[in-house]
C-alpha positions as CSV (number, residue, x, y, z in Angstrom):
1,M,-0.1,0.0,0.0
2,E,2.9,2.2,0.8
3,L,4.5,1.6,-2.4
4,I,1.2,2.4,-4.5
5,A,0.3,5.8,-2.7
6,T,4.1,6.7,-3.6
7,T,3.6,5.6,-7.0
8,F,0.3,7.2,-7.4
9,I,1.0,10.9,-5.7
10,V,4.2,11.2,-8.2
11,P,2.1,11.7,-11.2
12,A,-0.5,13.7,-9.7
13,L,1.9,16.0,-8.6
14,I,3.1,15.9,-12.2
15,V,-0.1,16.2,-13.8
16,L,-1.2,19.2,-11.5
17,L,2.0,21.4,-12.3
18,A,1.6,20.4,-16.0
19,A,-1.9,21.6,-16.2
20,A,-1.4,24.4,-14.1
21,G,1.2,25.7,-16.7
22,V,-0.5,24.4,-19.5
23,T,2.3,22.9,-21.4
24,K,2.2,21.1,-24.4
25,G,3.6,17.8,-23.1
26,F,4.8,16.3,-20.1
27,D,6.0,12.7,-18.7
28,V,4.3,10.4,-16.3
29,L,5.8,7.0,-15.5
30,G,8.0,7.3,-18.1
31,L,5.3,8.1,-20.8
32,H,5.4,11.2,-22.9
33,L,1.9,12.6,-23.2
34,D,0.7,15.6,-25.1
35,T,-1.5,17.8,-22.9
36,D,-4.4,17.6,-25.8
37,N,-4.8,14.1,-25.2
38,A,-3.6,13.1,-22.1
39,Y,-6.5,13.1,-19.9
40,G,-8.1,9.7,-20.6
41,V,-4.4,8.3,-20.4
42,V,-3.6,10.0,-17.1
43,V,-7.3,9.2,-15.4
44,A,-6.8,5.4,-16.4
45,I,-3.2,5.6,-14.7
46,F,-4.8,6.6,-11.7
47,D,-7.8,3.9,-11.9
48,C,-5.2,1.0,-12.2
49,L,-3.2,2.3,-8.9
50,L,-6.3,2.9,-7.0
51,L,-7.8,-0.8,-7.9
52,L,-4.2,-1.9,-7.0
53,F,-4.6,-0.3,-3.7
54,T,-8.2,-1.7,-2.9
55,I,-7.2,-5.2,-3.8
56,T,-4.3,-4.5,-1.7
57,G,-6.4,-3.6,1.1
58,W,-9.0,-6.4,0.9
59,K,-6.6,-8.9,0.3
60,A,-4.8,-7.9,3.9
61,G,-8.4,-7.9,5.5
62,D,-8.8,-11.8,4.2
63,F,-5.2,-12.4,5.6
64,L,-6.3,-11.2,8.9
65,K,-9.3,-13.3,8.9
66,M,-7.6,-16.6,8.1
67,C,-4.8,-15.8,10.2
68,P,-4.7,-18.3,13.2
69,E,-5.4,-17.2,16.7
70,S,-1.7,-17.7,18.0
71,E,-0.4,-15.3,15.2
72,A,-3.5,-12.9,15.3
73,G,-1.3,-10.8,18.0
74,R,1.7,-10.7,15.8
75,A,-0.4,-9.9,12.7
76,I,-2.1,-6.8,14.4
77,A,1.1,-5.4,15.7
78,A,2.6,-5.8,12.4
79,V,0.0,-3.7,10.8
80,L,-0.4,-0.9,13.6
81,T,3.4,-0.3,14.0
82,H,4.2,-0.4,10.5
83,K,6.7,2.6,9.8
84,W,4.7,3.9,7.0
85,F,4.0,7.7,7.6
86,L,0.6,7.5,6.1
87,N,-0.1,4.2,7.8
88,P,-4.4,4.6,8.2
89,F,-4.1,1.6,11.3
90,C,-0.9,3.2,12.8
91,Y,-0.8,3.1,16.9
92,S,2.1,4.6,18.8
93,G,0.4,4.2,22.6
94,R,-1.8,6.0,24.6
95,G,-2.2,9.7,25.1
96,V,-3.7,12.6,22.9
97,A,-0.2,13.5,21.4
98,S,0.5,10.0,20.3
99,A,-3.4,9.7,18.5
100,V,-2.8,13.1,16.9
101,T,0.5,11.6,15.5
102,C,-1.3,8.5,14.6
103,G,-4.5,10.1,13.0
104,V,-2.6,12.9,10.3
105,G,-1.5,9.9,7.8
106,S,-5.3,9.0,7.5
107,G,-6.1,12.7,6.6
108,L,-3.0,12.7,4.3
109,L,-3.8,9.5,2.7
110,I,-7.1,11.1,1.5
111,M,-5.5,14.2,0.4
112,I,-3.3,12.4,-1.9
113,W,-6.7,11.0,-3.7
114,C,-8.2,14.7,-3.3
115,I,-4.9,16.0,-5.3
116,G,-5.4,13.4,-7.9
117,L,-8.7,14.8,-8.2
118,C,-7.7,18.3,-8.7
119,S,-5.0,17.3,-11.1
120,L,-7.9,15.7,-13.2
121,Q,-9.9,19.1,-12.9
122,L,-7.2,21.1,-14.0
123,L,-5.8,18.7,-16.9
124,S,-9.6,18.7,-18.1
125,T,-9.5,22.3,-18.7
126,V,-6.5,22.3,-21.4
127,T,-7.8,19.2,-23.1
128,H,-10.5,18.8,-25.7
129,G,-12.8,17.8,-23.1
130,R,-14.0,14.6,-21.9
131,G,-15.6,12.2,-24.0
132,G,-17.7,8.9,-23.2
133,V,-14.5,6.8,-22.4
134,E,-13.4,9.5,-20.4
135,K,-16.4,9.9,-18.4
136,V,-16.4,6.1,-17.6
137,L,-12.7,6.5,-16.6
138,F,-13.6,9.2,-14.2
139,A,-16.4,7.3,-12.7
140,L,-14.3,4.7,-11.9
141,Y,-11.7,6.9,-10.5
142,L,-14.6,8.1,-7.9
143,I,-15.6,4.4,-7.4
144,F,-12.3,3.3,-6.6
145,G,-11.4,5.9,-4.0
146,V,-14.4,4.5,-2.1
147,T,-13.5,1.1,-2.6
148,S,-10.1,1.8,-1.4
149,A,-11.5,3.3,1.7
150,L,-14.0,0.8,2.3
151,G,-10.9,-1.7,2.3
152,I,-9.2,0.2,4.7
153,V,-12.4,0.5,7.0
154,R,-13.0,-3.2,6.7
155,L,-9.3,-4.1,7.8
156,F,-9.6,-1.6,10.6
157,R,-13.0,-3.3,11.7
158,L,-11.5,-6.9,11.4
159,I,-8.4,-5.8,13.6
160,L,-11.0,-4.2,16.5
161,Q,-13.0,-7.6,16.2
162,R,-9.7,-9.6,16.9
163,I,-8.4,-7.5,19.7
164,D,-12.3,-7.4,21.0
165,R,-12.0,-11.7,20.6
166,A,-8.7,-11.6,22.4
167,E,-9.8,-9.5,25.5
168,D,-13.1,-11.9,25.9
169,T,-10.1,-15.1,26.0
170,S,-7.4,-13.1,27.4
171,D,-5.4,-13.9,24.7
172,E,-1.6,-13.0,25.7
173,F,-0.7,-12.1,22.1
174,V,-2.9,-9.1,21.7
175,P,-1.8,-6.9,24.4
176,L,-4.2,-3.9,23.4
177,T,-8.2,-3.7,24.2
178,V,-10.3,-1.6,22.1
179,S,-10.6,1.1,24.8
180,D,-6.8,1.6,24.3
181,I,-7.3,3.1,20.8
182,K,-10.7,4.6,20.9
183,L,-9.0,7.9,21.0
184,N,-7.1,7.2,18.0
185,I,-10.1,6.1,15.8
186,V,-11.7,9.3,16.8
187,L,-8.9,11.6,15.6
188,K,-8.4,9.4,12.3
189,S,-12.1,9.8,11.7
190,A,-11.9,13.9,12.1
191,F,-8.7,14.0,10.2
192,A,-10.3,11.9,7.3
193,V,-13.3,13.7,7.5
194,T,-11.4,17.3,7.6
195,A,-9.3,15.8,4.2
196,I,-12.5,15.2,2.5
197,I,-14.2,18.7,3.0
198,V,-10.9,20.4,2.1
199,G,-10.3,18.3,-0.9
200,F,-13.7,18.6,-2.4
201,W,-13.7,22.5,-1.6
202,L,-10.5,22.8,-3.5
203,Y,-11.8,20.5,-6.4
204,Y,-15.2,22.7,-6.9
205,S,-12.8,25.9,-6.4
206,F,-10.8,24.8,-9.5
207,A,-14.1,24.4,-11.6
208,H,-15.7,27.5,-10.5
209,I,-12.9,29.7,-11.1
210,G,-12.1,27.9,-14.3
211,I,-8.5,26.8,-13.6
């Protein structure tokens, strides 16, 4: 998921800057694209990356569901303590400061998707518009964004279920309780909602002023 997110943000920023500068062409992932014909190719690249992110998230949830009880604690710890800065499942301890630090990644992850949305809006203003295929690809961008978020929420729910089950059985392999990470969940949700509001405000601001 870290690799896919990194791969996504790079072309998104390139497109954002190229469209803002109204250049005649630019390179994305080694492909040289003419601005006039770039929209469909760029949104297709974004769709593929989001689809890979969705599949990865759902597979991670499936693996956790199949994980035996003896290994569940280690699997959960690996997810919660992964060093990826944007890790949406991050947990580093109790306390407000730790919860805020862990919640920032969730908001920034959503902002990456919003940056892609804004870059598509910018690019659409300097191309020949959107045909039927381009509109379908743009709809898939929105759909895969939702499915990616659902995959993250699903995995988080599975983690909480395994932790709750461990509480009931006094499983020594899961030292956390659901109450330990309640503040983290609240702040992650707050950062995510804030990112959505800011992201869509930016998108509609670009559309309104015709950038």
